[in-house]
MIBA-781491 format. One record per atom (N, C-alpha, C, O): residue number from 1; residue in one letter; atom name; x, y, z. Coordinates in steps of 0.1 Angstrom, whole numbers, plus 5000, padded with zeros to 4 digits. Layout:
BEGIN
+-----+-----+------+------+------+------+
!   n ! res ! atom !    u !    v !    w !
+-----+-----+------+------+------+------+
! NUM !   a !   CA !    X !    Y !    Z !
...
+-----+-----+------+------+------+------+
***
This chain:
BEGIN
+-----+-----+------+------+------+------+
!   n ! res ! atom !    u !    v !    w !
+-----+-----+------+------+------+------+
!   1 !   m !    N ! 0809 ! 9089 ! 8092 !
!   1 !   m !   CA ! 0820 ! 9079 ! 8088 !
!   1 !   m !    C ! 0835 ! 9083 ! 8081 !
!   1 !   m !    O ! 0835 ! 9089 ! 8070 !
!   2 !   p !    N ! 0845 ! 9080 ! 8087 !
!   2 !   p !   CA ! 0861 ! 9085 ! 8079 !
!   2 !   p !    C ! 0860 ! 9078 ! 8070 !
!   2 !   p !    O ! 0858 ! 9066 ! 8072 !
!   3 !   e !    N ! 0861 ! 9082 ! 8057 !
!   3 !   e !   CA ! 0865 ! 9076 ! 8044 !
!   3 !   e !    C ! 0878 ! 9066 ! 8044 !
!   3 !   e !    O ! 0889 ! 9069 ! 8050 !
!   4 !   t !    N ! 0877 ! 9056 ! 8038 !
!   4 !   t !   CA ! 0891 ! 9043 ! 8039 !
!   4 !   t !    C ! 0905 ! 9055 ! 8034 !
!   4 !   t !    O ! 0904 ! 9066 ! 8029 !
!   5 !   k !    N ! 0912 ! 9050 ! 8036 !
!   5 !   k !   CA ! 0928 ! 9051 ! 8027 !
!   5 !   k !    C ! 0928 ! 9053 ! 8016 !
!   5 !   k !    O ! 0932 ! 9063 ! 8010 !
!   6 !   s !    N ! 0924 ! 9044 ! 8013 !
!   6 !   s !   CA ! 0930 ! 9041 ! 7999 !
!   6 !   s !    C ! 0916 ! 9053 ! 7988 !
!   6 !   s !    O ! 0916 ! 9058 ! 7977 !
!   7 !   r !    N ! 0907 ! 9053 ! 7997 !
!   7 !   r !   CA ! 0896 ! 9067 ! 7989 !
!   7 !   r !    C ! 0901 ! 9077 ! 7989 !
!   7 !   r !    O ! 0904 ! 9084 ! 7980 !
!   8 !   y !    N ! 0902 ! 9080 ! 8007 !
!   8 !   y !   CA ! 0913 ! 9093 ! 8001 !
!   8 !   y !    C ! 0924 ! 9098 ! 7992 !
!   8 !   y !    O ! 0925 ! 9110 ! 7987 !
!   9 !   n !    N ! 0934 ! 9086 ! 7990 !
!   9 !   n !   CA ! 0941 ! 9087 ! 7981 !
!   9 !   n !    C ! 0941 ! 9088 ! 7970 !
!   9 !   n !    O ! 0949 ! 9094 ! 7963 !
!  10 !   k !    N ! 0929 ! 9082 ! 7966 !
!  10 !   k !   CA ! 0930 ! 9087 ! 7950 !
!  10 !   k !    C ! 0917 ! 9096 ! 7949 !
!  10 !   k !    O ! 0912 ! 9099 ! 7938 !
!  11 !   k !    N ! 0910 ! 9103 ! 7961 !
!  11 !   k !   CA ! 0907 ! 9114 ! 7954 !
!  11 !   k !    C ! 0916 ! 9128 ! 7957 !
!  11 !   k !    O ! 0913 ! 9139 ! 7952 !
!  12 !   y !    N ! 0928 ! 9125 ! 7965 !
!  12 !   y !   CA ! 0938 ! 9130 ! 7965 !
!  12 !   y !    C ! 0947 ! 9134 ! 7954 !
!  12 !   y !    O ! 0953 ! 9144 ! 7951 !
!  13 !   y !    N ! 0946 ! 9120 ! 7947 !
!  13 !   y !   CA ! 0959 ! 9120 ! 7931 !
!  13 !   y !    C ! 0946 ! 9128 ! 7923 !
!  13 !   y !    O ! 0950 ! 9133 ! 7912 !
!  14 !   e !    N ! 0933 ! 9131 ! 7927 !
!  14 !   e !   CA ! 0922 ! 9132 ! 7918 !
!  14 !   e !    C ! 0925 ! 9145 ! 7913 !
!  14 !   e !    O ! 0928 ! 9150 ! 7902 !
!  15 !   d !    N ! 0923 ! 9153 ! 7929 !
!  15 !   d !   CA ! 0923 ! 9168 ! 7930 !
!  15 !   d !    C ! 0944 ! 9175 ! 7923 !
!  15 !   d !    O ! 0949 ! 9184 ! 7918 !
!  16 !   n !    N ! 0946 ! 9164 ! 7928 !
!  16 !   n !   CA ! 0962 ! 9173 ! 7921 !
!  16 !   n !    C ! 0970 ! 9162 ! 7914 !
!  16 !   n !    O ! 0980 ! 9157 ! 7917 !
!  17 !   k !    N ! 0960 ! 9161 ! 7903 !
!  17 !   k !   CA ! 0968 ! 9148 ! 7895 !
!  17 !   k !    C ! 0982 ! 9156 ! 7889 !
!  17 !   k !    O ! 0993 ! 9149 ! 7888 !
!  18 !   e !    N ! 0982 ! 9171 ! 7882 !
!  18 !   e !   CA ! 1003 ! 9169 ! 7878 !
!  18 !   e !    C ! 1009 ! 9174 ! 7892 !
!  18 !   e !    O ! 1021 ! 9179 ! 7890 !
!  19 !   k !    N ! 1007 ! 9175 ! 7902 !
!  19 !   k !   CA ! 1015 ! 9175 ! 7916 !
!  19 !   k !    C ! 1025 ! 9163 ! 7912 !
!  19 !   k !    O ! 1037 ! 9163 ! 7910 !
!  20 !   c !    N ! 1012 ! 9151 ! 7915 !
!  20 !   c !   CA ! 1013 ! 9139 ! 7916 !
!  20 !   c !    C ! 1027 ! 9133 ! 7908 !
!  20 !   c !    O ! 1038 ! 9129 ! 7913 !
!  21 !   i !    N ! 1023 ! 9133 ! 7893 !
!  21 !   i !   CA ! 1026 ! 9130 ! 7883 !
!  21 !   i !    C ! 1045 ! 9140 ! 7881 !
!  21 !   i !    O ! 1055 ! 9136 ! 7877 !
!  22 !   q !    N ! 1041 ! 9155 ! 7887 !
!  22 !   q !   CA ! 1057 ! 9160 ! 7891 !
!  22 !   q !    C ! 1064 ! 9155 ! 7902 !
!  22 !   q !    O ! 1076 ! 9155 ! 7906 !
!  23 !   s !    N ! 1053 ! 9148 ! 7905 !
!  23 !   s !   CA ! 1068 ! 9148 ! 7924 !
!  23 !   s !    C ! 1071 ! 9131 ! 7922 !
!  23 !   s !    O ! 1079 ! 9126 ! 7930 !
!  24 !   a !    N ! 1064 ! 9119 ! 7909 !
!  24 !   a !   CA ! 1069 ! 9108 ! 7904 !
!  24 !   a !    C ! 1084 ! 9110 ! 7898 !
!  24 !   a !    O ! 1094 ! 9105 ! 7902 !
!  25 !   k !    N ! 1080 ! 9119 ! 7886 !
!  25 !   k !   CA ! 1086 ! 9121 ! 7880 !
!  25 !   k !    C ! 1101 ! 9124 ! 7885 !
!  25 !   k !    O ! 1110 ! 9117 ! 7881 !
!  26 !   e !    N ! 1104 ! 9137 ! 7896 !
!  26 !   e !   CA ! 1113 ! 9139 ! 7900 !
!  26 !   e !    C ! 1119 ! 9125 ! 7907 !
!  26 !   e !    O ! 1130 ! 9122 ! 7906 !
!  27 !   r !    N ! 1109 ! 9118 ! 7914 !
!  27 !   r !   CA ! 1116 ! 9105 ! 7920 !
!  27 !   r !    C ! 1124 ! 9101 ! 7917 !
!  27 !   r !    O ! 1135 ! 9102 ! 7921 !
!  28 !   y !    N ! 1116 ! 9093 ! 7901 !
!  28 !   y !   CA ! 1123 ! 9085 ! 7890 !
!  28 !   y !    C ! 1135 ! 9088 ! 7890 !
!  28 !   y !    O ! 1145 ! 9081 ! 7889 !
!  29 !   y !    N ! 1134 ! 9100 ! 7890 !
!  29 !   y !   CA ! 1151 ! 9109 ! 7881 !
!  29 !   y !    C ! 1157 ! 9106 ! 7893 !
!  29 !   y !    O ! 1166 ! 9098 ! 7893 !
!  30 !   k !    N ! 1156 ! 9109 ! 7900 !
!  30 !   k !   CA ! 1165 ! 9108 ! 7914 !
!  30 !   k !    C ! 1173 ! 9095 ! 7915 !
!  30 !   k !    O ! 1185 ! 9095 ! 7919 !
!  31 !   k !    N ! 1165 ! 9084 ! 7911 !
!  31 !   k !   CA ! 1165 ! 9073 ! 7918 !
!  31 !   k !    C ! 1170 ! 9062 ! 7910 !
!  31 !   k !    O ! 1173 ! 9051 ! 7914 !
!  32 !   r !    N ! 1169 ! 9067 ! 7895 !
!  32 !   r !   CA ! 1171 ! 9062 ! 7884 !
!  32 !   r !    C ! 1189 ! 9057 ! 7885 !
!  32 !   r !    O ! 1188 ! 9046 ! 7882 !
!  33 !   e !    N ! 1196 ! 9058 ! 7886 !
!  33 !   e !   CA ! 1209 ! 9057 ! 7886 !
!  33 !   e !    C ! 1216 ! 9047 ! 7898 !
!  33 !   e !    O ! 1226 ! 9039 ! 7897 !
!  34 !   q !    N ! 1207 ! 9049 ! 7910 !
!  34 !   q !   CA ! 1206 ! 9043 ! 7917 !
!  34 !   q !    C ! 1199 ! 9025 ! 7918 !
!  34 !   q !    O ! 1204 ! 9015 ! 7923 !
!  35 !   c !    N ! 1189 ! 9026 ! 7911 !
!  35 !   c !   CA ! 1181 ! 9015 ! 7904 !
!  35 !   c !    C ! 1187 ! 9007 ! 7892 !
!  35 !   c !    O ! 1184 ! 8996 ! 7889 !
!  36 !   i !    N ! 1196 ! 9015 ! 7886 !
!  36 !   i !   CA ! 1204 ! 9010 ! 7877 !
!  36 !   i !    C ! 1215 ! 8998 ! 7883 !
!  36 !   i !    O ! 1217 ! 8986 ! 7881 !
!  37 !   e !    N ! 1221 ! 9008 ! 7891 !
!  37 !   e !   CA ! 1234 ! 8999 ! 7898 !
!  37 !   e !    C ! 1227 ! 8988 ! 7908 !
!  37 !   e !    O ! 1233 ! 8978 ! 7909 !
!  38 !   y !    N ! 1218 ! 8989 ! 7913 !
!  38 !   y !   CA ! 1210 ! 8978 ! 7917 !
!  38 !   y !    C ! 1208 ! 8968 ! 7915 !
!  38 !   y !    O ! 1209 ! 8958 ! 7922 !
!  39 !   g !    N ! 1202 ! 8971 ! 7900 !
!  39 !   g !   CA ! 1203 ! 8955 ! 7889 !
!  39 !   g !    C ! 1210 ! 8949 ! 7886 !
!  39 !   g !    O ! 1209 ! 8937 ! 7883 !
!  40 !   i !    N ! 1224 ! 8960 ! 7883 !
!  40 !   i !   CA ! 1236 ! 8951 ! 7876 !
!  40 !   i !    C ! 1242 ! 8943 ! 7890 !
!  40 !   i !    O ! 1243 ! 8931 ! 7893 !
!  41 !   n !    N ! 1245 ! 8953 ! 7897 !
!  41 !   n !   CA ! 1250 ! 8942 ! 7912 !
!  41 !   n !    C ! 1243 ! 8934 ! 7916 !
!  41 !   n !    O ! 1249 ! 8925 ! 7921 !
!  42 !   r !    N ! 1228 ! 8931 ! 7915 !
!  42 !   r !   CA ! 1220 ! 8913 ! 7919 !
!  42 !   r !    C ! 1224 ! 8908 ! 7910 !
!  42 !   r !    O ! 1228 ! 8897 ! 7913 !
!  43 !   y !    N ! 1224 ! 8911 ! 7894 !
!  43 !   y !   CA ! 1226 ! 8904 ! 7886 !
!  43 !   y !    C ! 1243 ! 8901 ! 7880 !
!  43 !   y !    O ! 1246 ! 8897 ! 7869 !
!  44 !   s !    N ! 1249 ! 8903 ! 7888 !
!  44 !   s !   CA ! 1265 ! 8900 ! 7891 !
!  44 !   s !    C ! 1261 ! 8887 ! 7900 !
!  44 !   s !    O ! 1263 ! 8875 ! 7897 !
!  45 !   r !    N ! 1257 ! 8891 ! 7910 !
!  45 !   r !   CA ! 1254 ! 8887 ! 7921 !
!  45 !   r !    C ! 1251 ! 8873 ! 7918 !
!  45 !   r !    O ! 1260 ! 8864 ! 7919 !
!  46 !   k !    N ! 1241 ! 8871 ! 7915 !
!  46 !   k !   CA ! 1231 ! 8857 ! 7910 !
!  46 !   k !    C ! 1230 ! 8852 ! 7897 !
!  46 !   k !    O ! 1220 ! 8846 ! 7893 !
!  47 !   r !    N ! 1242 ! 8855 ! 7890 !
!  47 !   r !   CA ! 1243 ! 8848 ! 7875 !
!  47 !   r !    C ! 1246 ! 8838 ! 7874 !
!  47 !   r !    O ! 1245 ! 8834 ! 7862 !
!  48 !   g !    N ! 1252 ! 8829 ! 7882 !
!  48 !   g !   CA ! 1252 ! 8814 ! 7884 !
!  48 !   g !    C ! 1237 ! 8811 ! 7884 !
!  48 !   g !    O ! 1233 ! 8807 ! 7873 !
!  49 !   e !    N ! 1229 ! 8814 ! 7894 !
!  49 !   e !   CA ! 1218 ! 8810 ! 7899 !
!  49 !   e !    C ! 1211 ! 8808 ! 7884 !
!  49 !   e !    O ! 1206 ! 8798 ! 7880 !
!  50 !   l !    N ! 1212 ! 8819 ! 7876 !
!  50 !   l !   CA ! 1201 ! 8823 ! 7867 !
!  50 !   l !    C ! 1205 ! 8820 ! 7855 !
!  50 !   l !    O ! 1196 ! 8818 ! 7846 !
!  51 !   l !    N ! 1219 ! 8818 ! 7852 !
!  51 !   l !   CA ! 1222 ! 8805 ! 7840 !
!  51 !   l !    C ! 1221 ! 8790 ! 7840 !
!  51 !   l !    O ! 1221 ! 8782 ! 7831 !
!  52 !   k !    N ! 1220 ! 8791 ! 7854 !
!  52 !   k !   CA ! 1215 ! 8771 ! 7857 !
!  52 !   k !    C ! 1202 ! 8769 ! 7854 !
!  52 !   k !    O ! 1197 ! 8758 ! 7851 !
!  53 !   k !    N ! 1198 ! 8781 ! 7855 !
!  53 !   k !   CA ! 1178 ! 8782 ! 7859 !
!  53 !   k !    C ! 1175 ! 8778 ! 7841 !
!  53 !   k !    O ! 1168 ! 8770 ! 7836 !
!  54 !   a !    N ! 1182 ! 8790 ! 7837 !
!  54 !   a !   CA ! 1177 ! 8786 ! 7821 !
!  54 !   a !    C ! 1187 ! 8781 ! 7815 !
!  54 !   a !    O ! 1192 ! 8786 ! 7805 !
!  55 !   n !    N ! 1191 ! 8771 ! 7820 !
!  55 !   n !   CA ! 1198 ! 8763 ! 7809 !
!  55 !   n !    C ! 1200 ! 8749 ! 7815 !
!  55 !   n !    O ! 1210 ! 8742 ! 7814 !
!  56 !   t !    N ! 1184 ! 8746 ! 7825 !
!  56 !   t !   CA ! 1180 ! 8736 ! 7832 !
!  56 !   t !    C ! 1166 ! 8729 ! 7820 !
!  56 !   t !    O ! 1155 ! 8733 ! 7819 !
!  57 !   k !    N ! 1172 ! 8718 ! 7811 !
!  57 !   k !   CA ! 1161 ! 8714 ! 7808 !
!  57 !   k !    C ! 1150 ! 8703 ! 7816 !
!  57 !   k !    O ! 1150 ! 8698 ! 7827 !
!  58 !   f !    N ! 1142 ! 8703 ! 7806 !
!  58 !   f !   CA ! 1125 ! 8698 ! 7810 !
!  58 !   f !    C ! 1123 ! 8690 ! 7804 !
!  58 !   f !    O ! 1131 ! 8690 ! 7795 !
!  59 !   k !    N ! 1115 ! 8677 ! 7802 !
!  59 !   k !   CA ! 1110 ! 8669 ! 7797 !
!  59 !   k !    C ! 1094 ! 8671 ! 7796 !
!  59 !   k !    O ! 1087 ! 8668 ! 7806 !
!  60 !   c !    N ! 1086 ! 8676 ! 7782 !
!  60 !   c !   CA ! 1076 ! 8677 ! 7782 !
!  60 !   c !    C ! 1067 ! 8664 ! 7784 !
!  60 !   c !    O ! 1075 ! 8654 ! 7787 !
!  61 !   e !    N ! 1053 ! 8659 ! 7784 !
!  61 !   e !   CA ! 1049 ! 8651 ! 7782 !
!  61 !   e !    C ! 1051 ! 8644 ! 7769 !
!  61 !   e !    O ! 1054 ! 8632 ! 7767 !
!  62 !   c !    N ! 1046 ! 8658 ! 7760 !
!  62 !   c !   CA ! 1046 ! 8657 ! 7745 !
!  62 !   c !    C ! 1051 ! 8647 ! 7741 !
!  62 !   c !    O ! 1045 ! 8639 ! 7733 !
!  63 !   g !    N ! 1069 ! 8642 ! 7746 !
!  63 !   g !   CA ! 1076 ! 8636 ! 7744 !
!  63 !   g !    C ! 1092 ! 8646 ! 7737 !
!  63 !   g !    O ! 1101 ! 8641 ! 7729 !
!  64 !   g !    N ! 1092 ! 8658 ! 7742 !
!  64 !   g !   CA ! 1098 ! 8668 ! 7740 !
!  64 !   g !    C ! 1106 ! 8677 ! 7747 !
!  64 !   g !    O ! 1101 ! 8685 ! 7755 !
!  65 !   r !    N ! 1119 ! 8677 ! 7745 !
!  65 !   r !   CA ! 1127 ! 8688 ! 7757 !
!  65 !   r !    C ! 1126 ! 8701 ! 7754 !
!  65 !   r !    O ! 1123 ! 8703 ! 7742 !
!  66 !   y !    N ! 1127 ! 8713 ! 7762 !
!  66 !   y !   CA ! 1127 ! 8725 ! 7764 !
!  66 !   y !    C ! 1132 ! 8729 ! 7774 !
!  66 !   y !    O ! 1130 ! 8723 ! 7784 !
!  67 !   s !    N ! 1142 ! 8745 ! 7773 !
!  67 !   s !   CA ! 1151 ! 8748 ! 7784 !
!  67 !   s !    C ! 1137 ! 8760 ! 7795 !
!  67 !   s !    O ! 1126 ! 8764 ! 7791 !
!  68 !   y !    N ! 1143 ! 8764 ! 7806 !
!  68 !   y !   CA ! 1132 ! 8771 ! 7809 !
!  68 !   y !    C ! 1130 ! 8785 ! 7799 !
!  68 !   y !    O ! 1119 ! 8790 ! 7796 !
!  69 !   s !    N ! 1140 ! 8788 ! 7798 !
!  69 !   s !   CA ! 1137 ! 8802 ! 7786 !
!  69 !   s !    C ! 1130 ! 8801 ! 7769 !
!  69 !   s !    O ! 1127 ! 8810 ! 7761 !
!  70 !   t !    N ! 1131 ! 8787 ! 7769 !
!  70 !   t !   CA ! 1124 ! 8782 ! 7759 !
!  70 !   t !    C ! 1110 ! 8779 ! 7761 !
!  70 !   t !    O ! 1105 ! 8777 ! 7750 !
!  71 !   r !    N ! 1103 ! 8778 ! 7770 !
!  71 !   r !   CA ! 1091 ! 8768 ! 7772 !
!  71 !   r !    C ! 1082 ! 8779 ! 7768 !
!  71 !   r !    O ! 1071 ! 8777 ! 7775 !
!  72 !   a !    N ! 1081 ! 8788 ! 7761 !
!  72 !   a !   CA ! 1068 ! 8793 ! 7757 !
!  72 !   a !    C ! 1070 ! 8789 ! 7740 !
!  72 !   a !    O ! 1061 ! 8785 ! 7733 !
!  73 !   r !    N ! 1080 ! 8790 ! 7739 !
!  73 !   r !   CA ! 1083 ! 8783 ! 7726 !
!  73 !   r !    C ! 1078 ! 8772 ! 7720 !
!  73 !   r !    O ! 1071 ! 8770 ! 7710 !
!  74 !   h !    N ! 1084 ! 8763 ! 7732 !
!  74 !   h !   CA ! 1076 ! 8748 ! 7732 !
!  74 !   h !    C ! 1065 ! 8748 ! 7728 !
!  74 !   h !    O ! 1064 ! 8745 ! 7716 !
!  75 !   i !    N ! 1052 ! 8752 ! 7736 !
!  75 !   i !   CA ! 1041 ! 8752 ! 7738 !
!  75 !   i !    C ! 1034 ! 8753 ! 7726 !
!  75 !   i !    O ! 1025 ! 8746 ! 7721 !
!  76 !   k !    N ! 1044 ! 8766 ! 7718 !
!  76 !   k !   CA ! 1038 ! 8767 ! 7703 !
!  76 !   k !    C ! 1040 ! 8756 ! 7694 !
!  76 !   k !    O ! 1033 ! 8756 ! 7684 !
!  77 !   t !    N ! 1047 ! 8749 ! 7695 !
!  77 !   t !   CA ! 1049 ! 8740 ! 7682 !
!  77 !   t !    C ! 1043 ! 8733 ! 7680 !
!  77 !   t !    O ! 1034 ! 8730 ! 7688 !
!  78 !   k !    N ! 1044 ! 8725 ! 7667 !
!  78 !   k !   CA ! 1035 ! 8715 ! 7659 !
!  78 !   k !    C ! 1029 ! 8702 ! 7670 !
!  78 !   k !    O ! 1019 ! 8695 ! 7673 !
!  79 !   k !    N ! 1042 ! 8704 ! 7673 !
!  79 !   k !   CA ! 1045 ! 8688 ! 7679 !
!  79 !   k !    C ! 1036 ! 8691 ! 7694 !
!  79 !   k !    O ! 1028 ! 8682 ! 7696 !
!  80 !   h !    N ! 1035 ! 8701 ! 7704 !
!  80 !   h !   CA ! 1030 ! 8699 ! 7718 !
!  80 !   h !    C ! 1012 ! 8701 ! 7709 !
!  80 !   h !    O ! 1003 ! 8693 ! 7708 !
!  81 !   k !    N ! 1013 ! 8710 ! 7707 !
!  81 !   k !   CA ! 0998 ! 8712 ! 7701 !
!  81 !   k !    C ! 0992 ! 8698 ! 7693 !
!  81 !   k !    O ! 0980 ! 8694 ! 7695 !
!  82 !   k !    N ! 1000 ! 8693 ! 7683 !
!  82 !   k !   CA ! 0994 ! 8681 ! 7685 !
!  82 !   k !    C ! 0989 ! 8668 ! 7696 !
!  82 !   k !    O ! 0979 ! 8660 ! 7693 !
!  83 !   h !    N ! 0998 ! 8667 ! 7707 !
!  83 !   h !   CA ! 1000 ! 8659 ! 7718 !
!  83 !   h !    C ! 0983 ! 8668 ! 7725 !
!  83 !   h !    O ! 0972 ! 8663 ! 7725 !
!  84 !   l !    N ! 0985 ! 8676 ! 7727 !
!  84 !   l !   CA ! 0975 ! 8684 ! 7735 !
!  84 !   l !    C ! 0955 ! 8678 ! 7729 !
!  84 !   l !    O ! 0945 ! 8675 ! 7736 !
!  85 !   d !    N ! 0957 ! 8677 ! 7717 !
!  85 !   d !   CA ! 0944 ! 8678 ! 7705 !
!  85 !   d !    C ! 0943 ! 8660 ! 7710 !
!  85 !   d !    O ! 0932 ! 8655 ! 7712 !
!  86 !   n !    N ! 0956 ! 8652 ! 7711 !
!  86 !   n !   CA ! 0950 ! 8640 ! 7711 !
!  86 !   n !    C ! 0946 ! 8635 ! 7725 !
!  86 !   n !    O ! 0939 ! 8625 ! 7726 !
!  87 !   l !    N ! 0953 ! 8644 ! 7737 !
!  87 !   l !   CA ! 0946 ! 8643 ! 7747 !
!  87 !   l !    C ! 0931 ! 8647 ! 7749 !
!  87 !   l !    O ! 0921 ! 8641 ! 7751 !
!  88 !   a !    N ! 0932 ! 8659 ! 7748 !
!  88 !   a !   CA ! 0915 ! 8670 ! 7746 !
!  88 !   a !    C ! 0907 ! 8652 ! 7739 !
!  88 !   a !    O ! 0900 ! 8646 ! 7747 !
!  89 !   l !    N ! 0909 ! 8646 ! 7727 !
!  89 !   l !   CA ! 0904 ! 8638 ! 7719 !
!  89 !   l !    C ! 0900 ! 8623 ! 7725 !
!  89 !   l !    O ! 0891 ! 8616 ! 7722 !
!  90 !   s !    N ! 0912 ! 8622 ! 7737 !
!  90 !   s !   CA ! 0913 ! 8609 ! 7741 !
!  90 !   s !    C ! 0903 ! 8609 ! 7758 !
!  90 !   s !    O ! 0897 ! 8600 ! 7764 !
!  91 !   m !    N ! 0903 ! 8622 ! 7761 !
!  91 !   m !   CA ! 0892 ! 8631 ! 7771 !
!  91 !   m !    C ! 0879 ! 8628 ! 7769 !
!  91 !   m !    O ! 0872 ! 8623 ! 7778 !
!  92 !   c !    N ! 0874 ! 8631 ! 7753 !
!  92 !   c !   CA ! 0864 ! 8632 ! 7754 !
!  92 !   c !    C ! 0861 ! 8620 ! 7751 !
!  92 !   c !    O ! 0848 ! 8618 ! 7752 !
!  93 !   v !    N ! 0869 ! 8609 ! 7747 !
!  93 !   v !   CA ! 0860 ! 8595 ! 7746 !
!  93 !   v !    C ! 0862 ! 8589 ! 7758 !
!  93 !   v !    O ! 0860 ! 8577 ! 7760 !
!  94 !   i !    N ! 0866 ! 8595 ! 7765 !
!  94 !   i !   CA ! 0865 ! 8581 ! 7779 !
!  94 !   i !    C ! 0852 ! 8597 ! 7783 !
!  94 !   i !    O ! 0848 ! 8592 ! 7794 !
!  95 !   i !    N ! 0849 ! 8604 ! 7782 !
!  95 !   i !   CA ! 0837 ! 8608 ! 7790 !
!  95 !   i !    C ! 0823 ! 8605 ! 7783 !
!  95 !   i !    O ! 0813 ! 8603 ! 7789 !
!  96 !   v !    N ! 0826 ! 8604 ! 7768 !
!  96 !   v !   CA ! 0818 ! 8604 ! 7763 !
!  96 !   v !    C ! 0810 ! 8578 ! 7769 !
!  96 !   v !    O ! 0801 ! 8574 ! 7775 !
!  97 !   d !    N ! 0822 ! 8571 ! 7762 !
!  97 !   d !   CA ! 0823 ! 8561 ! 7769 !
!  97 !   d !    C ! 0815 ! 8562 ! 7786 !
!  97 !   d !    O ! 0806 ! 8555 ! 7790 !
!  98 !   e !    N ! 0820 ! 8568 ! 7793 !
!  98 !   e !   CA ! 0815 ! 8569 ! 7810 !
!  98 !   e !    C ! 0800 ! 8573 ! 7808 !
!  98 !   e !    O ! 0792 ! 8566 ! 7815 !
!  99 !   i !    N ! 0793 ! 8587 ! 7798 !
!  99 !   i !   CA ! 0780 ! 8584 ! 7801 !
!  99 !   i !    C ! 0771 ! 8575 ! 7795 !
!  99 !   i !    O ! 0760 ! 8572 ! 7799 !
! 100 !   d !    N ! 0778 ! 8571 ! 7783 !
! 100 !   d !   CA ! 0777 ! 8556 ! 7777 !
! 100 !   d !    C ! 0770 ! 8546 ! 7790 !
! 100 !   d !    O ! 0758 ! 8545 ! 7793 !
! 101 !   q !    N ! 0780 ! 8542 ! 7795 !
! 101 !   q !   CA ! 0777 ! 8532 ! 7804 !
! 101 !   q !    C ! 0768 ! 8537 ! 7814 !
! 101 !   q !    O ! 0763 ! 8528 ! 7821 !
! 102 !   i !    N ! 0765 ! 8550 ! 7817 !
! 102 !   i !   CA ! 0757 ! 8555 ! 7833 !
! 102 !   i !    C ! 0738 ! 8550 ! 7820 !
! 102 !   i !    O ! 0730 ! 8541 ! 7822 !
! 103 !   e !    N ! 0738 ! 8555 ! 7814 !
! 103 !   e !   CA ! 0726 ! 8550 ! 7804 !
! 103 !   e !    C ! 0722 ! 8533 ! 7803 !
! 103 !   e !    O ! 0713 ! 8529 ! 7796 !
+-----+-----+------+------+------+------+
***
C-alpha cells in the first residue's frame, strides 16, 4: 500500500531536517523584501477601510460602548464582568425555578 503524501512529507522532513531548515531560511531571506513591500502596499490601499473598522463603535449588552480595537480590553472591565455574573446568576435562578416546577 503506498504511503500518503503527508506521511511521505513528514518522513522526508525527518530524514532531511537540516536541509529543509536551510532551504526555508534561504526562501525567507530571498522573499523578505518582497513580502514587506507587499504588506506596505496592501495597508496603503486598505488604510481607509481598516481605520473605519477600527473606529466603529459597538454597544455591549452590559451597557458599555467599545470600538473594534478595544473589545478585548472592554471584556476585561469590572462593568462587563459584573454584568456577566448577574446574567449567570439570573440564568441559575431560572433553571432552579424550572426544576422546582417539574418536581
